[in-house]
mmCIF entry with sequence, helices, sheets and N, C-alpha, C, O atoms, coordinates in Angstrom:
data_MODEL
# 
_entry.id   MODEL 
# 
_entity.id                         1 
_entity.type                       polymer 
_entity.pdbx_number_of_molecules   1 
# 
_entity_poly.entity_id                      1 
_entity_poly.type                           'polypeptide(L)' 
_entity_poly.nstd_linkage                   no 
_entity_poly.nstd_monomer                   no 
_entity_poly.pdbx_seq_one_letter_code       MAKLYSKKKLASTKMLPKKETIQFILNYSKALRIVKIGNMNFETIAN 
_entity_poly.pdbx_seq_one_letter_code_can   MAKLYSKKKLASTKMLPKKETIQFILNYSKALRIVKIGNMNFETIAN 
_entity_poly.pdbx_strand_id                 A 
# 
loop_
_entity_poly_seq.entity_id 
_entity_poly_seq.num 
_entity_poly_seq.mon_id 
_entity_poly_seq.hetero 
1 1  MET n 
1 2  ALA n 
1 3  LYS n 
1 4  LEU n 
1 5  TYR n 
1 6  SER n 
1 7  LYS n 
1 8  LYS n 
1 9  LYS n 
1 10 LEU n 
1 11 ALA n 
1 12 SER n 
1 13 THR n 
1 14 LYS n 
1 15 MET n 
1 16 LEU n 
1 17 PRO n 
1 18 LYS n 
1 19 LYS n 
1 20 GLU n 
1 21 THR n 
1 22 ILE n 
1 23 GLN n 
1 24 PHE n 
1 25 ILE n 
1 26 LEU n 
1 27 ASN n 
1 28 TYR n 
1 29 SER n 
1 30 LYS n 
1 31 ALA n 
1 32 LEU n 
1 33 ARG n 
1 34 ILE n 
1 35 VAL n 
1 36 LYS n 
1 37 ILE n 
1 38 GLY n 
1 39 ASN n 
1 40 MET n 
1 41 ASN n 
1 42 PHE n 
1 43 GLU n 
1 44 THR n 
1 45 ILE n 
1 46 ALA n 
1 47 ASN n 
# 
_struct_asym.id          A 
_struct_asym.entity_id   1 
# 
_struct_conf.conf_type_id            HELX_P 
_struct_conf.id                      HELX_P1 
_struct_conf.pdbx_PDB_helix_id       AA1 
_struct_conf.beg_label_comp_id       LYS 
_struct_conf.beg_label_asym_id       A 
_struct_conf.beg_label_seq_id        19 
_struct_conf.pdbx_beg_PDB_ins_code   ? 
_struct_conf.end_label_comp_id       ALA 
_struct_conf.end_label_asym_id       A 
_struct_conf.end_label_seq_id        31 
_struct_conf.pdbx_end_PDB_ins_code   ? 
_struct_conf.beg_auth_comp_id        LYS 
_struct_conf.beg_auth_asym_id        A 
_struct_conf.beg_auth_seq_id         19 
_struct_conf.end_auth_comp_id        ALA 
_struct_conf.end_auth_asym_id        A 
_struct_conf.end_auth_seq_id         31 
_struct_conf.pdbx_PDB_helix_class    1 
_struct_conf.details                 ? 
_struct_conf.pdbx_PDB_helix_length   13 
# 
_struct_conf_type.id          HELX_P 
_struct_conf_type.criteria    ? 
_struct_conf_type.reference   ? 
# 
_struct_sheet.id               AA1 
_struct_sheet.type             ? 
_struct_sheet.number_strands   2 
_struct_sheet.details          ? 
# 
_struct_sheet_order.sheet_id     AA1 
_struct_sheet_order.range_id_1   1 
_struct_sheet_order.range_id_2   2 
_struct_sheet_order.offset       ? 
_struct_sheet_order.sense        anti-parallel 
# 
loop_
_struct_sheet_range.sheet_id 
_struct_sheet_range.id 
_struct_sheet_range.beg_label_comp_id 
_struct_sheet_range.beg_label_asym_id 
_struct_sheet_range.beg_label_seq_id 
_struct_sheet_range.pdbx_beg_PDB_ins_code 
_struct_sheet_range.end_label_comp_id 
_struct_sheet_range.end_label_asym_id 
_struct_sheet_range.end_label_seq_id 
_struct_sheet_range.pdbx_end_PDB_ins_code 
_struct_sheet_range.beg_auth_comp_id 
_struct_sheet_range.beg_auth_asym_id 
_struct_sheet_range.beg_auth_seq_id 
_struct_sheet_range.end_auth_comp_id 
_struct_sheet_range.end_auth_asym_id 
_struct_sheet_range.end_auth_seq_id 
AA1 1 LEU A 32 ? ILE A 37 ? LEU A 32 ILE A 37 
AA1 2 MET A 40 ? ILE A 45 ? MET A 40 ILE A 45 
# 
loop_
_atom_site.group_PDB 
_atom_site.id 
_atom_site.type_symbol 
_atom_site.label_atom_id 
_atom_site.label_alt_id 
_atom_site.label_comp_id 
_atom_site.label_asym_id 
_atom_site.label_entity_id 
_atom_site.label_seq_id 
_atom_site.pdbx_PDB_ins_code 
_atom_site.Cartn_x 
_atom_site.Cartn_y 
_atom_site.Cartn_z 
_atom_site.occupancy 
_atom_site.B_iso_or_equiv 
_atom_site.pdbx_formal_charge 
_atom_site.auth_seq_id 
_atom_site.auth_comp_id 
_atom_site.auth_asym_id 
_atom_site.auth_atom_id 
_atom_site.pdbx_PDB_model_num 
ATOM 1   N N  . MET A 1 1  ? 0.798  -1.147 0.010   1.00 0.00 ? 1  MET A N  1 
ATOM 2   C CA . MET A 1 1  ? 0.003  0.028  0.063   1.00 0.00 ? 1  MET A CA 1 
ATOM 3   C C  . MET A 1 1  ? 0.885  1.267  -0.016  1.00 0.00 ? 1  MET A C  1 
ATOM 4   O O  . MET A 1 1  ? 2.005  1.271  0.497   1.00 0.00 ? 1  MET A O  1 
ATOM 5   N N  . ALA A 1 2  ? 0.413  2.255  -0.619  1.00 0.00 ? 2  ALA A N  1 
ATOM 6   C CA . ALA A 1 2  ? 1.214  3.536  -0.788  1.00 0.00 ? 2  ALA A CA 1 
ATOM 7   C C  . ALA A 1 2  ? 1.359  4.183  0.551   1.00 0.00 ? 2  ALA A C  1 
ATOM 8   O O  . ALA A 1 2  ? 0.438  4.140  1.366   1.00 0.00 ? 2  ALA A O  1 
ATOM 9   N N  . LYS A 1 3  ? 2.549  4.809  0.809   1.00 0.00 ? 3  LYS A N  1 
ATOM 10  C CA . LYS A 1 3  ? 2.736  5.449  2.102   1.00 0.00 ? 3  LYS A CA 1 
ATOM 11  C C  . LYS A 1 3  ? 2.336  6.935  1.872   1.00 0.00 ? 3  LYS A C  1 
ATOM 12  O O  . LYS A 1 3  ? 2.693  7.574  0.882   1.00 0.00 ? 3  LYS A O  1 
ATOM 13  N N  . LEU A 1 4  ? 1.550  7.437  2.894   1.00 0.00 ? 4  LEU A N  1 
ATOM 14  C CA . LEU A 1 4  ? 1.115  8.814  2.778   1.00 0.00 ? 4  LEU A CA 1 
ATOM 15  C C  . LEU A 1 4  ? 2.131  9.741  3.465   1.00 0.00 ? 4  LEU A C  1 
ATOM 16  O O  . LEU A 1 4  ? 2.450  9.590  4.645   1.00 0.00 ? 4  LEU A O  1 
ATOM 17  N N  . TYR A 1 5  ? 2.602  10.664 2.708   1.00 0.00 ? 5  TYR A N  1 
ATOM 18  C CA . TYR A 1 5  ? 3.576  11.681 3.274   1.00 0.00 ? 5  TYR A CA 1 
ATOM 19  C C  . TYR A 1 5  ? 2.947  12.889 3.722   1.00 0.00 ? 5  TYR A C  1 
ATOM 20  O O  . TYR A 1 5  ? 3.586  13.708 4.383   1.00 0.00 ? 5  TYR A O  1 
ATOM 21  N N  . SER A 1 6  ? 1.617  13.085 3.382   1.00 0.00 ? 6  SER A N  1 
ATOM 22  C CA . SER A 1 6  ? 1.023  14.392 3.704   1.00 0.00 ? 6  SER A CA 1 
ATOM 23  C C  . SER A 1 6  ? 0.572  14.493 5.122   1.00 0.00 ? 6  SER A C  1 
ATOM 24  O O  . SER A 1 6  ? 0.054  15.543 5.501   1.00 0.00 ? 6  SER A O  1 
ATOM 25  N N  . LYS A 1 7  ? 0.728  13.481 5.940   1.00 0.00 ? 7  LYS A N  1 
ATOM 26  C CA . LYS A 1 7  ? 0.328  13.603 7.338   1.00 0.00 ? 7  LYS A CA 1 
ATOM 27  C C  . LYS A 1 7  ? 1.228  14.498 8.153   1.00 0.00 ? 7  LYS A C  1 
ATOM 28  O O  . LYS A 1 7  ? 0.781  15.100 9.129   1.00 0.00 ? 7  LYS A O  1 
ATOM 29  N N  . LYS A 1 8  ? 2.464  14.596 7.782   1.00 0.00 ? 8  LYS A N  1 
ATOM 30  C CA . LYS A 1 8  ? 3.387  15.446 8.545   1.00 0.00 ? 8  LYS A CA 1 
ATOM 31  C C  . LYS A 1 8  ? 3.263  16.892 8.110   1.00 0.00 ? 8  LYS A C  1 
ATOM 32  O O  . LYS A 1 8  ? 3.031  17.198 6.941   1.00 0.00 ? 8  LYS A O  1 
ATOM 33  N N  . LYS A 1 9  ? 3.425  17.775 9.089   1.00 0.00 ? 9  LYS A N  1 
ATOM 34  C CA . LYS A 1 9  ? 3.454  19.190 8.720   1.00 0.00 ? 9  LYS A CA 1 
ATOM 35  C C  . LYS A 1 9  ? 4.874  19.503 8.290   1.00 0.00 ? 9  LYS A C  1 
ATOM 36  O O  . LYS A 1 9  ? 5.814  19.417 9.080   1.00 0.00 ? 9  LYS A O  1 
ATOM 37  N N  . LEU A 1 10 ? 5.018  19.882 6.972   1.00 0.00 ? 10 LEU A N  1 
ATOM 38  C CA . LEU A 1 10 ? 6.317  20.050 6.392   1.00 0.00 ? 10 LEU A CA 1 
ATOM 39  C C  . LEU A 1 10 ? 6.908  21.397 6.735   1.00 0.00 ? 10 LEU A C  1 
ATOM 40  O O  . LEU A 1 10 ? 8.119  21.500 6.934   1.00 0.00 ? 10 LEU A O  1 
ATOM 41  N N  . ALA A 1 11 ? 6.109  22.413 6.810   1.00 0.00 ? 11 ALA A N  1 
ATOM 42  C CA . ALA A 1 11 ? 6.702  23.769 7.059   1.00 0.00 ? 11 ALA A CA 1 
ATOM 43  C C  . ALA A 1 11 ? 5.848  24.427 8.165   1.00 0.00 ? 11 ALA A C  1 
ATOM 44  O O  . ALA A 1 11 ? 4.679  24.108 8.381   1.00 0.00 ? 11 ALA A O  1 
ATOM 45  N N  . SER A 1 12 ? 6.518  25.356 8.839   1.00 0.00 ? 12 SER A N  1 
ATOM 46  C CA . SER A 1 12 ? 5.798  26.126 9.845   1.00 0.00 ? 12 SER A CA 1 
ATOM 47  C C  . SER A 1 12 ? 4.983  27.143 9.159   1.00 0.00 ? 12 SER A C  1 
ATOM 48  O O  . SER A 1 12 ? 5.169  27.411 7.972   1.00 0.00 ? 12 SER A O  1 
ATOM 49  N N  . THR A 1 13 ? 4.070  27.724 9.892   1.00 0.00 ? 13 THR A N  1 
ATOM 50  C CA . THR A 1 13 ? 3.204  28.798 9.330   1.00 0.00 ? 13 THR A CA 1 
ATOM 51  C C  . THR A 1 13 ? 3.966  30.073 9.094   1.00 0.00 ? 13 THR A C  1 
ATOM 52  O O  . THR A 1 13 ? 3.587  30.860 8.227   1.00 0.00 ? 13 THR A O  1 
ATOM 53  N N  . LYS A 1 14 ? 5.069  30.313 9.863   1.00 0.00 ? 14 LYS A N  1 
ATOM 54  C CA . LYS A 1 14 ? 5.894  31.461 9.707   1.00 0.00 ? 14 LYS A CA 1 
ATOM 55  C C  . LYS A 1 14 ? 7.170  31.055 8.968   1.00 0.00 ? 14 LYS A C  1 
ATOM 56  O O  . LYS A 1 14 ? 8.134  30.602 9.583   1.00 0.00 ? 14 LYS A O  1 
ATOM 57  N N  . MET A 1 15 ? 7.166  31.225 7.618   1.00 0.00 ? 15 MET A N  1 
ATOM 58  C CA . MET A 1 15 ? 8.319  30.955 6.914   1.00 0.00 ? 15 MET A CA 1 
ATOM 59  C C  . MET A 1 15 ? 9.020  32.250 6.585   1.00 0.00 ? 15 MET A C  1 
ATOM 60  O O  . MET A 1 15 ? 8.578  33.000 5.715   1.00 0.00 ? 15 MET A O  1 
ATOM 61  N N  . LEU A 1 16 ? 10.037 32.497 7.228   1.00 0.00 ? 16 LEU A N  1 
ATOM 62  C CA . LEU A 1 16 ? 10.837 33.789 6.982   1.00 0.00 ? 16 LEU A CA 1 
ATOM 63  C C  . LEU A 1 16 ? 12.130 33.475 6.385   1.00 0.00 ? 16 LEU A C  1 
ATOM 64  O O  . LEU A 1 16 ? 12.777 32.514 6.803   1.00 0.00 ? 16 LEU A O  1 
ATOM 65  N N  . PRO A 1 17 ? 12.578 34.260 5.382   1.00 0.00 ? 17 PRO A N  1 
ATOM 66  C CA . PRO A 1 17 ? 13.899 34.107 4.827   1.00 0.00 ? 17 PRO A CA 1 
ATOM 67  C C  . PRO A 1 17 ? 15.013 34.472 5.771   1.00 0.00 ? 17 PRO A C  1 
ATOM 68  O O  . PRO A 1 17 ? 14.818 35.263 6.694   1.00 0.00 ? 17 PRO A O  1 
ATOM 69  N N  . LYS A 1 18 ? 16.214 33.890 5.543   1.00 0.00 ? 18 LYS A N  1 
ATOM 70  C CA . LYS A 1 18 ? 17.338 34.245 6.351   1.00 0.00 ? 18 LYS A CA 1 
ATOM 71  C C  . LYS A 1 18 ? 17.872 35.656 5.896   1.00 0.00 ? 18 LYS A C  1 
ATOM 72  O O  . LYS A 1 18 ? 17.606 36.104 4.781   1.00 0.00 ? 18 LYS A O  1 
ATOM 73  N N  . LYS A 1 19 ? 18.610 36.307 6.780   1.00 0.00 ? 19 LYS A N  1 
ATOM 74  C CA . LYS A 1 19 ? 19.135 37.664 6.442   1.00 0.00 ? 19 LYS A CA 1 
ATOM 75  C C  . LYS A 1 19 ? 20.120 37.541 5.252   1.00 0.00 ? 19 LYS A C  1 
ATOM 76  O O  . LYS A 1 19 ? 20.218 38.440 4.418   1.00 0.00 ? 19 LYS A O  1 
ATOM 77  N N  . GLU A 1 20 ? 20.846 36.402 5.201   1.00 0.00 ? 20 GLU A N  1 
ATOM 78  C CA . GLU A 1 20 ? 21.813 36.232 4.083   1.00 0.00 ? 20 GLU A CA 1 
ATOM 79  C C  . GLU A 1 20 ? 21.036 36.121 2.737   1.00 0.00 ? 20 GLU A C  1 
ATOM 80  O O  . GLU A 1 20 ? 21.520 36.584 1.704   1.00 0.00 ? 20 GLU A O  1 
ATOM 81  N N  . THR A 1 21 ? 19.861 35.521 2.763   1.00 0.00 ? 21 THR A N  1 
ATOM 82  C CA . THR A 1 21 ? 19.082 35.433 1.525   1.00 0.00 ? 21 THR A CA 1 
ATOM 83  C C  . THR A 1 21 ? 18.630 36.807 1.077   1.00 0.00 ? 21 THR A C  1 
ATOM 84  O O  . THR A 1 21 ? 18.769 37.142 -0.099  1.00 0.00 ? 21 THR A O  1 
ATOM 85  N N  . ILE A 1 22 ? 18.095 37.607 1.975   1.00 0.00 ? 22 ILE A N  1 
ATOM 86  C CA . ILE A 1 22 ? 17.694 38.986 1.631   1.00 0.00 ? 22 ILE A CA 1 
ATOM 87  C C  . ILE A 1 22 ? 18.882 39.792 1.098   1.00 0.00 ? 22 ILE A C  1 
ATOM 88  O O  . ILE A 1 22 ? 18.781 40.483 0.084   1.00 0.00 ? 22 ILE A O  1 
ATOM 89  N N  . GLN A 1 23 ? 20.006 39.682 1.808   1.00 0.00 ? 23 GLN A N  1 
ATOM 90  C CA . GLN A 1 23 ? 21.178 40.446 1.372   1.00 0.00 ? 23 GLN A CA 1 
ATOM 91  C C  . GLN A 1 23 ? 21.632 40.024 -0.038  1.00 0.00 ? 23 GLN A C  1 
ATOM 92  O O  . GLN A 1 23 ? 21.977 40.874 -0.859  1.00 0.00 ? 23 GLN A O  1 
ATOM 93  N N  . PHE A 1 24 ? 21.629 38.703 -0.313  1.00 0.00 ? 24 PHE A N  1 
ATOM 94  C CA . PHE A 1 24 ? 22.002 38.229 -1.652  1.00 0.00 ? 24 PHE A CA 1 
ATOM 95  C C  . PHE A 1 24 ? 21.086 38.776 -2.708  1.00 0.00 ? 24 PHE A C  1 
ATOM 96  O O  . PHE A 1 24 ? 21.546 39.175 -3.778  1.00 0.00 ? 24 PHE A O  1 
ATOM 97  N N  . ILE A 1 25 ? 19.808 38.807 -2.439  1.00 0.00 ? 25 ILE A N  1 
ATOM 98  C CA . ILE A 1 25 ? 18.822 39.256 -3.445  1.00 0.00 ? 25 ILE A CA 1 
ATOM 99  C C  . ILE A 1 25 ? 19.046 40.767 -3.677  1.00 0.00 ? 25 ILE A C  1 
ATOM 100 O O  . ILE A 1 25 ? 19.029 41.207 -4.826  1.00 0.00 ? 25 ILE A O  1 
ATOM 101 N N  . LEU A 1 26 ? 19.248 41.548 -2.643  1.00 0.00 ? 26 LEU A N  1 
ATOM 102 C CA . LEU A 1 26 ? 19.451 42.978 -2.768  1.00 0.00 ? 26 LEU A CA 1 
ATOM 103 C C  . LEU A 1 26 ? 20.739 43.285 -3.529  1.00 0.00 ? 26 LEU A C  1 
ATOM 104 O O  . LEU A 1 26 ? 20.753 44.165 -4.389  1.00 0.00 ? 26 LEU A O  1 
ATOM 105 N N  . ASN A 1 27 ? 21.786 42.589 -3.230  1.00 0.00 ? 27 ASN A N  1 
ATOM 106 C CA . ASN A 1 27 ? 23.042 42.754 -3.934  1.00 0.00 ? 27 ASN A CA 1 
ATOM 107 C C  . ASN A 1 27 ? 22.933 42.392 -5.399  1.00 0.00 ? 27 ASN A C  1 
ATOM 108 O O  . ASN A 1 27 ? 23.490 43.070 -6.262  1.00 0.00 ? 27 ASN A O  1 
ATOM 109 N N  . TYR A 1 28 ? 22.205 41.309 -5.677  1.00 0.00 ? 28 TYR A N  1 
ATOM 110 C CA . TYR A 1 28 ? 22.025 40.891 -7.091  1.00 0.00 ? 28 TYR A CA 1 
ATOM 111 C C  . TYR A 1 28 ? 21.263 41.977 -7.819  1.00 0.00 ? 28 TYR A C  1 
ATOM 112 O O  . TYR A 1 28 ? 21.633 42.339 -8.936  1.00 0.00 ? 28 TYR A O  1 
ATOM 113 N N  . SER A 1 29 ? 20.242 42.492 -7.240  1.00 0.00 ? 29 SER A N  1 
ATOM 114 C CA . SER A 1 29 ? 19.404 43.429 -7.930  1.00 0.00 ? 29 SER A CA 1 
ATOM 115 C C  . SER A 1 29 ? 20.185 44.756 -8.138  1.00 0.00 ? 29 SER A C  1 
ATOM 116 O O  . SER A 1 29 ? 19.927 45.442 -9.127  1.00 0.00 ? 29 SER A O  1 
ATOM 117 N N  . LYS A 1 30 ? 21.096 45.128 -7.276  1.00 0.00 ? 30 LYS A N  1 
ATOM 118 C CA . LYS A 1 30 ? 21.962 46.303 -7.456  1.00 0.00 ? 30 LYS A CA 1 
ATOM 119 C C  . LYS A 1 30 ? 22.957 46.055 -8.559  1.00 0.00 ? 30 LYS A C  1 
ATOM 120 O O  . LYS A 1 30 ? 23.352 47.020 -9.213  1.00 0.00 ? 30 LYS A O  1 
ATOM 121 N N  . ALA A 1 31 ? 23.379 44.882 -8.810  1.00 0.00 ? 31 ALA A N  1 
ATOM 122 C CA . ALA A 1 31 ? 24.474 44.601 -9.768  1.00 0.00 ? 31 ALA A CA 1 
ATOM 123 C C  . ALA A 1 31 ? 23.840 44.357 -11.144 1.00 0.00 ? 31 ALA A C  1 
ATOM 124 O O  . ALA A 1 31 ? 24.548 44.432 -12.149 1.00 0.00 ? 31 ALA A O  1 
ATOM 125 N N  . LEU A 1 32 ? 22.528 44.067 -11.229 1.00 0.00 ? 32 LEU A N  1 
ATOM 126 C CA . LEU A 1 32 ? 21.958 43.729 -12.523 1.00 0.00 ? 32 LEU A CA 1 
ATOM 127 C C  . LEU A 1 32 ? 21.609 44.995 -13.328 1.00 0.00 ? 32 LEU A C  1 
ATOM 128 O O  . LEU A 1 32 ? 20.991 45.930 -12.819 1.00 0.00 ? 32 LEU A O  1 
ATOM 129 N N  . ARG A 1 33 ? 22.014 44.987 -14.554 1.00 0.00 ? 33 ARG A N  1 
ATOM 130 C CA . ARG A 1 33 ? 21.738 46.084 -15.445 1.00 0.00 ? 33 ARG A CA 1 
ATOM 131 C C  . ARG A 1 33 ? 21.076 45.539 -16.666 1.00 0.00 ? 33 ARG A C  1 
ATOM 132 O O  . ARG A 1 33 ? 21.565 44.582 -17.266 1.00 0.00 ? 33 ARG A O  1 
ATOM 133 N N  . ILE A 1 34 ? 19.941 46.143 -17.062 1.00 0.00 ? 34 ILE A N  1 
ATOM 134 C CA . ILE A 1 34 ? 19.258 45.715 -18.250 1.00 0.00 ? 34 ILE A CA 1 
ATOM 135 C C  . ILE A 1 34 ? 19.277 46.891 -19.224 1.00 0.00 ? 34 ILE A C  1 
ATOM 136 O O  . ILE A 1 34 ? 18.808 47.982 -18.900 1.00 0.00 ? 34 ILE A O  1 
ATOM 137 N N  . VAL A 1 35 ? 19.815 46.665 -20.405 1.00 0.00 ? 35 VAL A N  1 
ATOM 138 C CA . VAL A 1 35 ? 19.894 47.704 -21.483 1.00 0.00 ? 35 VAL A CA 1 
ATOM 139 C C  . VAL A 1 35 ? 19.020 47.290 -22.667 1.00 0.00 ? 35 VAL A C  1 
ATOM 140 O O  . VAL A 1 35 ? 19.176 46.199 -23.216 1.00 0.00 ? 35 VAL A O  1 
ATOM 141 N N  . LYS A 1 36 ? 18.131 48.147 -23.037 1.00 0.00 ? 36 LYS A N  1 
ATOM 142 C CA . LYS A 1 36 ? 17.251 47.838 -24.160 1.00 0.00 ? 36 LYS A CA 1 
ATOM 143 C C  . LYS A 1 36 ? 17.787 48.573 -25.390 1.00 0.00 ? 36 LYS A C  1 
ATOM 144 O O  . LYS A 1 36 ? 17.914 49.797 -25.386 1.00 0.00 ? 36 LYS A O  1 
ATOM 145 N N  . ILE A 1 37 ? 18.098 47.811 -26.440 1.00 0.00 ? 37 ILE A N  1 
ATOM 146 C CA . ILE A 1 37 ? 18.589 48.339 -27.704 1.00 0.00 ? 37 ILE A CA 1 
ATOM 147 C C  . ILE A 1 37 ? 17.687 47.786 -28.790 1.00 0.00 ? 37 ILE A C  1 
ATOM 148 O O  . ILE A 1 37 ? 17.730 46.598 -29.109 1.00 0.00 ? 37 ILE A O  1 
ATOM 149 N N  . GLY A 1 38 ? 16.873 48.659 -29.350 1.00 0.00 ? 38 GLY A N  1 
ATOM 150 C CA . GLY A 1 38 ? 15.933 48.211 -30.389 1.00 0.00 ? 38 GLY A CA 1 
ATOM 151 C C  . GLY A 1 38 ? 14.925 47.308 -29.767 1.00 0.00 ? 38 GLY A C  1 
ATOM 152 O O  . GLY A 1 38 ? 14.251 47.692 -28.811 1.00 0.00 ? 38 GLY A O  1 
ATOM 153 N N  . ASN A 1 39 ? 14.802 46.093 -30.294 1.00 0.00 ? 39 ASN A N  1 
ATOM 154 C CA . ASN A 1 39 ? 13.851 45.111 -29.815 1.00 0.00 ? 39 ASN A CA 1 
ATOM 155 C C  . ASN A 1 39 ? 14.497 44.122 -28.811 1.00 0.00 ? 39 ASN A C  1 
ATOM 156 O O  . ASN A 1 39 ? 13.840 43.212 -28.305 1.00 0.00 ? 39 ASN A O  1 
ATOM 157 N N  . MET A 1 40 ? 15.769 44.324 -28.549 1.00 0.00 ? 40 MET A N  1 
ATOM 158 C CA . MET A 1 40 ? 16.486 43.360 -27.707 1.00 0.00 ? 40 MET A CA 1 
ATOM 159 C C  . MET A 1 40 ? 16.818 43.947 -26.313 1.00 0.00 ? 40 MET A C  1 
ATOM 160 O O  . MET A 1 40 ? 17.018 45.150 -26.140 1.00 0.00 ? 40 MET A O  1 
ATOM 161 N N  . ASN A 1 41 ? 16.861 43.059 -25.377 1.00 0.00 ? 41 ASN A N  1 
ATOM 162 C CA . ASN A 1 41 ? 17.288 43.451 -24.014 1.00 0.00 ? 41 ASN A CA 1 
ATOM 163 C C  . ASN A 1 41 ? 18.570 42.741 -23.705 1.00 0.00 ? 41 ASN A C  1 
ATOM 164 O O  . ASN A 1 41 ? 18.679 41.539 -23.946 1.00 0.00 ? 41 ASN A O  1 
ATOM 165 N N  . PHE A 1 42 ? 19.550 43.445 -23.176 1.00 0.00 ? 42 PHE A N  1 
ATOM 166 C CA . PHE A 1 42 ? 20.804 42.845 -22.747 1.00 0.00 ? 42 PHE A CA 1 
ATOM 167 C C  . PHE A 1 42 ? 20.896 42.922 -21.251 1.00 0.00 ? 42 PHE A C  1 
ATOM 168 O O  . PHE A 1 42 ? 20.730 44.006 -20.692 1.00 0.00 ? 42 PHE A O  1 
ATOM 169 N N  . GLU A 1 43 ? 21.153 41.826 -20.572 1.00 0.00 ? 43 GLU A N  1 
ATOM 170 C CA . GLU A 1 43 ? 21.292 41.767 -19.180 1.00 0.00 ? 43 GLU A CA 1 
ATOM 171 C C  . GLU A 1 43 ? 22.789 41.559 -18.802 1.00 0.00 ? 43 GLU A C  1 
ATOM 172 O O  . GLU A 1 43 ? 23.450 40.652 -19.308 1.00 0.00 ? 43 GLU A O  1 
ATOM 173 N N  . THR A 1 44 ? 23.289 42.427 -17.902 1.00 0.00 ? 44 THR A N  1 
ATOM 174 C CA . THR A 1 44 ? 24.688 42.273 -17.484 1.00 0.00 ? 44 THR A CA 1 
ATOM 175 C C  . THR A 1 44 ? 24.672 42.310 -15.985 1.00 0.00 ? 44 THR A C  1 
ATOM 176 O O  . THR A 1 44 ? 23.830 42.968 -15.374 1.00 0.00 ? 44 THR A O  1 
ATOM 177 N N  . ILE A 1 45 ? 25.601 41.604 -15.395 1.00 0.00 ? 45 ILE A N  1 
ATOM 178 C CA . ILE A 1 45 ? 25.836 41.607 -13.956 1.00 0.00 ? 45 ILE A CA 1 
ATOM 179 C C  . ILE A 1 45 ? 27.168 42.157 -13.668 1.00 0.00 ? 45 ILE A C  1 
ATOM 180 O O  . ILE A 1 45 ? 28.170 41.571 -14.078 1.00 0.00 ? 45 ILE A O  1 
ATOM 181 N N  . ALA A 1 46 ? 27.246 43.268 -12.976 1.00 0.00 ? 46 ALA A N  1 
ATOM 182 C CA . ALA A 1 46 ? 28.500 43.909 -12.644 1.00 0.00 ? 46 ALA A CA 1 
ATOM 183 C C  . ALA A 1 46 ? 29.017 43.359 -11.345 1.00 0.00 ? 46 ALA A C  1 
ATOM 184 O O  . ALA A 1 46 ? 28.579 43.766 -10.269 1.00 0.00 ? 46 ALA A O  1 
ATOM 185 N N  . ASN A 1 47 ? 29.956 42.425 -11.441 1.00 0.00 ? 47 ASN A N  1 
ATOM 186 C CA . ASN A 1 47 ? 30.573 41.897 -10.186 1.00 0.00 ? 47 ASN A CA 1 
ATOM 187 C C  . ASN A 1 47 ? 31.892 42.445 -9.975  1.00 0.00 ? 47 ASN A C  1 
ATOM 188 O O  . ASN A 1 47 ? 32.547 42.116 -8.986  1.00 0.00 ? 47 ASN A O  1 
# 
């Protein structure tokens, strides 16, 4: 018979990201540059 995995509570109701995750996303968004030339978009990351 198939084992039911849905009985366990997998995640808490308060799922908050780590500070490192937030910092990574902010740094990525600051480094990302999108340049539109004609009909094309060029994405560059300045590291």
